[in-house]
C-alpha positions, 0 to 999 in steps of 0.5 A: 602861898606860891600857888596863890601868887600863881593864881593871882597872876594867872587871873590877870594874864590868861587871855584870848580874843576871837575878834582879833582873828577877824581884824588883827590890825586894831582892836579895843579892850575894857580891862587892862592892868598897869602892872605899876606894883611890879618892876619894869621887866613886867608888861602892862596886861590887856585882857581879851577873851579867855585862851582856849589853851588855859585849861590844858596848861593848868592841868599839865603844870598847875602843880609844878614850878613850870606853871609860873616859869613858862609864862614869866620866862617867855616874857623875859625873853620877849623883852629883847624884841618887844620893849615893856616900855611901850608894849602891852601883853595878852595871852594867846589869841591865835593858836587854837586848841584844835591845832595844838592837839594836831601838833601834839599827836603823832598821827597828824602831818602837823605833828611836832612829835618824833615819827613812829619807830624813831629812836632817841637815846635808846627810847623808841617813839618817845613823846617829846612835846607836851604843851604849847603856849602863846603870848601876844604883844601890842602897841596902844594908841588911844583906846586901840591896840595894834598887834606887834608880835607873837611869842610861843613856847614849845614845852619839851617833856620827854616821856615813853611812847605810852606817855609815862615817865622816863626811868632815866632822864634824857640828856640835855644834848638830845633835848636841845637837838630835838628842840631845834627841829621843833622850832623849824617844824613849828614855824612851817605849821603856823605859816601854812595855818589858816589861823595865822593867815592875817598875821603872817607879816607880824614878827614871831618869837619861837622858844623851847622850854625844857620842863622840870625833870621830876626824876632829878629835881622839882625846879629845874625847868628852863628855856633852852632855845629861841628864834626870832622870825621876821618873814622867815625862820630866824637864827636858832640860838641858845637861851640861858635861864634856870631856877636854882634850889638853895642850898644845892650843889648847883647853887654852889656851881653857878653862884658860890658867893650867893650860896655862901651868903644864903648859908650864913643867913640860914645859920643865923636864923637857926642859932636864933631859933629855940626850935627847928627852923626850915629855910629853903630858896629858889632863885632865877638866873639869866645868863648866869646872873641872879635875878630874884629869889624867893625864900620859904621859912617854916618856924615853930614859935610859941609867941608873937614876940618870938615870931617878930624876933625871928622875922627881924633876924631874917630881914636883917640877914637879907639886908646885910649878908647878900653880896649881890643886890637882887629882888628877894621875897621871904614867906615866913610860916608859923605852924604852916600858917603864913604869918609874915612877909619880907620884901626887898626890891633891888636897890631898896631896903628890906620891908617886913609885913606881919599878917597877924 
């Protein structure tokens, strides 16, 4: 289901436009999405041509949690600079695949990789940057869209010199240190690139995303740095975003209250179920505060009545047990088939939907 949701969002969000590169002040588009079914932290979407970067990003991260976290996280950071109330968003239109390949290659003068022979935490000539992504922000006037900002994500995913996975994870300290270097390098590259010659006066948000470290987790990818640039490199500051697995040691560390609430709901389901029941959650945190949670429930039920009963047990738990109020989605599977969905938006009551 997660892949289905991600693919659905990607269908509306992956865009690019060659016309914009010729005349970026104003342009028109036939396809827009109001995003009225989402909350006000989402941008209205304007669709132009497909981005040159979409295929490579899908190949790198289409099977991981990073697929959604990179794009959605960049939107959340951009909210501080380009309001969702009056801006439209499109996927990148200016960062060409050819320039990206230069920045990912150690041989290019535009490279974001460490120079050959450099040692970082006992790793000689590591490959640090794996991918780059772009989002663009517009103001609409009539049927015209005027570009007001560009946002970029530099995806750091440290590997050995041959691009194979590290045996031991690189420390966060070294990744943050190198991420700061990347922001400075990246800003210089786009300032000197012909692809951006018509947008040099447009505000630029540059961020660094630390990809999921598969040696320790499946969901720990998160943004770590940002710099908002207006005609010069802006201050580089830390970003506090992360995805937390429930239940886990990290969940207890960052949010003991919600972790205990989650355990209570899980215990209620297991007590009510005749057979084994799986109950796993992933929560998004910004600055240490929970924003949303997606819970996957796997049941072994024998009747529709049993399915409805257990779905109601979970919905009642979501409604009454969570101390904090946040967006919650529950995907309930019966014999590995998605059978029901529970949705609780912040400030509203939980609603259950049967797919039978």
